[in-house]
C-alpha positions in Angstrom: 202.4 81.2 -11.6 201.9 82.0 -15.5 202.5 78.3 -16.6 199.4 76.9 -14.7 197.1 74.7 -16.9 193.8 75.9 -17.8 191.1 73.5 -16.5 188.8 72.0 -19.3 185.6 72.2 -16.9 185.1 73.4 -13.6 187.0 71.7 -10.9 184.8 69.6 -8.1 184.0 72.1 -5.1 184.7 70.9 -1.6 180.7 71.0 -1.0 180.4 68.8 -3.8 177.7 71.3 -5.1 178.6 70.7 -8.6 179.3 66.9 -8.5 176.7 66.0 -11.1 178.2 68.1 -13.8 181.8 67.5 -12.8 180.7 63.7 -13.1 179.5 64.1 -16.6 182.4 66.4 -17.6 185.0 63.8 -16.3 183.1 60.8 -18.1 183.2 62.7 -21.6 186.8 63.5 -21.0 187.8 60.3 -20.2 185.9 58.9 -23.2 187.3 61.3 -25.5 191.1 60.2 -24.3 189.7 56.2 -24.8 190.1 55.5 -21.1 186.7 55.8 -19.7 186.8 52.3 -18.4 189.8 53.5 -16.1 187.2 54.3 -13.6 185.7 51.0 -12.8 186.9 48.2 -10.9 188.7 45.2 -12.2 190.0 47.0 -15.4 193.0 45.9 -17.2 194.4 49.3 -18.5 197.9 50.1 -18.5 199.7 52.1 -15.7 200.1 55.0 -18.2 196.4 55.2 -19.0 195.4 55.0 -15.4 197.9 57.7 -14.6 196.2 60.0 -17.3 193.0 59.4 -15.7 194.3 60.2 -12.2 196.1 63.2 -13.6 192.4 64.3 -14.9 191.1 63.8 -11.7 193.4 65.7 -9.5 193.7 68.7 -12.1 189.7 69.1 -11.7 189.2 68.8 -7.9 189.6 71.4 -5.3 192.8 71.7 -3.6 191.3 70.6 -0.3 189.9 67.5 -1.8 193.1 66.8 -3.4 195.1 67.0 -0.1 192.4 64.8 1.5 192.7 61.8 -1.2 196.5 62.3 -1.9 197.6 58.6 -0.9 194.9 57.2 -3.6 196.7 56.6 -6.8 194.3 54.4 -8.6 191.5 56.3 -10.3 188.7 53.7 -10.0 189.2 53.8 -6.0 189.1 57.6 -6.1 186.2 57.7 -8.4 184.3 55.5 -6.0 185.2 57.4 -3.0 183.9 60.6 -4.3 180.9 59.3 -6.0 180.0 57.6 -2.1 180.7 61.2 -0.4 179.0 63.5 -3.2 176.2 61.1 -5.2 173.5 62.0 -2.8 173.4 65.4 -4.5 171.1 63.9 -7.0 168.3 63.4 -4.2 168.7 67.1 -3.0 168.8 68.7 -6.2 165.8 66.8 -7.8 163.4 68.2 -5.0 164.7 71.6 -4.8 164.4 72.0 -8.5 160.9 70.8 -8.8 160.0 73.2 -5.9 161.6 76.0 -8.0 159.7 74.8 -11.3 156.5 74.8 -9.3 156.8 78.2 -8.2 158.4 79.7 -11.5 156.4 82.6 -12.7 157.2 85.0 -15.5 155.7 88.1 -13.6 158.3 87.6 -11.0 161.1 88.5 -13.7 161.5 92.2 -15.1 163.1 91.0 -18.4 162.6 88.0 -20.6 166.2 87.2 -20.5 166.3 86.7 -16.7 163.3 84.3 -17.0 164.7 82.2 -19.7 168.1 82.1 -17.7 166.0 80.8 -14.7 164.0 78.4 -16.9 166.9 77.0 -18.6 168.6 76.6 -15.3 165.7 74.6 -13.9 165.4 72.4 -16.8 169.1 71.5 -16.7 168.9 70.5 -13.0 165.8 68.4 -14.0 
């Protein structure tokens, strides 16, 4: 098992908790490979480019999701199915982040680094 390829970014979790960051990472990697339009419907990409996008998806999703969507071979269809399933995370994360922002107090932390970490985490979610 020493020949397992390392992931460029975190794999999509089964519960979709990291969907927003995963989606951004996938878009950036597809853009860097020059195949970012392969995730949209009615694209005219070569089968080889679609396969590259599909490999990236399969490598960066949880094993349970991989088995669930095993029969999907078009990256645009897989992208849309995952979007339908997990895109509601934005509506869940934003109210929680706003609540954390309102209740963030410097005096609740023992160290400045802990406060900074919490601060930047909330800012990145907002």
